[in-house]
N, C-alpha and C positions, 0 to 999 in steps of 0.2 A: 504494500500500500504506500502511496506517495505520502511524504511527511505533511504536505499541505492538506491532504484529505483526512489524515489521522485524527486531528482535533474535531472537525465537524462530525465525523462518524462516531467518535467517542461521546460527543454531546448528544447525538441522536439516540444512542443506546441508553444514556442516562435519562433522557426525556421519556423514552419508551418505558423504562422501569418505573419512573415516577408516576406515569399515567396508568400503570398496571393495576388491575383490580386488587392485587395483593399489597399495594403500597399504602393504602389508607390505614389509619390507626384502628384498633379494635372497636373503639367507641364511635367510629365514623362509618357511614355507608360506603361500601365499595362501589366501583363503577357500574356493576350490574344493578345494584339497588338504586343508585342515583338515576340511572336511565328510567327505571320504572317509576320512581317518584316524579321525575320530570314529566313523564307521560301523564301521570295523574293530574299534575298542575295544568298542563296544556288542555286536558279534558275538563278542567274546572272542578275537580274533585279534591277535597281536603280530607285526609283521614280524621276520624273523630278524636275528641280529647279523651274519651273513655277507652275501655278495653276493645281491642279488635285483633283479628288475624287477617293479614293481607298475604295473598298467594299469587304468584305470577311466573311466567316463563319469559326469559329475555335472551333470544338468539342474538347473534352479533348485530349490534346497532339498532335493534327495534325492541319494542315492548309488545308482547302479546296481550290478550285480554287479561285484566287483573280482577280477581275476586276478593272482595273485602267483606269479612263477616264482622259487622258492627255488633258486638256482643251486648253492650249495654242498651243500645237502641233496638236490639233484636230484629235486625234486618240484614239482608244480603245485598251487596252492591256489586254490579258488574260494570267495570270501567273498560271501554273499548281500547284496543291496542293502537299502536302508533299510526297504522295506515287505515284504520276504520273511520268511517264517517258516522257511525252509530252514536247515539247518545248514551248517557249513563242510565242503567236500569236498576231499579230498587224493588225488592220484594221482601215479604216477612221472613224471619228466621224463627223456626220453631224453638221453644224454650229447651226442649230436650237436645236439639242439635247444638244450641249455644252452650249448654252445660257440657256436652261431649267435647266441643272445641276448647273450652276452658281447661278441661281435664287433660286433653292432649297437649295443649300449649305448656302446661305445667310439668309434663313428664321430664325426668332427668335426661332422657335420650334426645329430647328436643332442646332443652335449655343448655345442655352441654355441647351442642354443635358449635364449632367455630364459625366465625363470620364467613370465612373463605374455605373452599375445599383444597386450596393449594394447587389447583389445576387451572390452566388457561389454554385457549386454543380457538381454532376455527371449525372444529369438527363436532359440535354439539350445541347445547344451549345452557344457559344458566337457569337455575331454579332460585327464585327469590321469595323469601318469607320475611315479613315484619310482624312481630307479635308484641302487642302491648297489653300487659295485664298489671293493674295497680300502677306503681310508679316505675316499673321495669319495661324497657323496650329491648327486644332481642331482634337483631338484624342478621339475616342469613342470605348470602348471595353465592351459591355454589355452582361452579362450572362442571358440567357432566357429573352430577353427584351420584354417589353410590351408597350413601349412608341409609340404613333402614328407616330412620325417622323421616328422612327426606322422601323416601318412597311412599310412606303413609301420607304425608302432606301433599305430595304430588298426585297421588290417587284421589284425594279429596278434591283438589283443583280440577283434575280431568273430569270427574263426575259432575261437578258444579257447572263447568263450562258446557259440557254435553247437555245437561238439563236446561240451561239457559238458552242455548242455541238450537235446541231441538234435535240433537243427535250428532252434530259435527264435533270431531275431536281435534284438539290442537296437537302439534308434535310433542312427544314426551321429552323431558329433559334428558340429555345425554344420548339421544338416538338420532 
């Protein structure tokens, strides 16, 4: 490599590492989570102040439909993805399902998940979950996840989107 190019290439690698989803601190949303939150803002949806479970897929550069279980308000909110022109859809959330989601969110296997899976790439998608219960917020943005707790949350997301859309299924994370 020519000496004149060595510095710009080094700077490029540093910038790429700094923008990596793994570069944010543990208390900050990584790039996968940030993209989903940006899509919510663009669709004019703000997560509630109370307890909620937010689930989404985030393939490279886009956010798919996001499902938010507003546990205190007992409603399900479907926020359309990046390229959708659909509006935000709300429907009631059964008390029993809200209770189940609270219990699931409190499980050690969910609460102990790291914010990142440690994987990055162009060959899958990220699974994003933001769980707020009480004064704790757990942010998860895993690329091509394989943790069992993610599989459970991902299955819930798949079923909810299928029910909302009348049978169409989004691509599963990691496939």
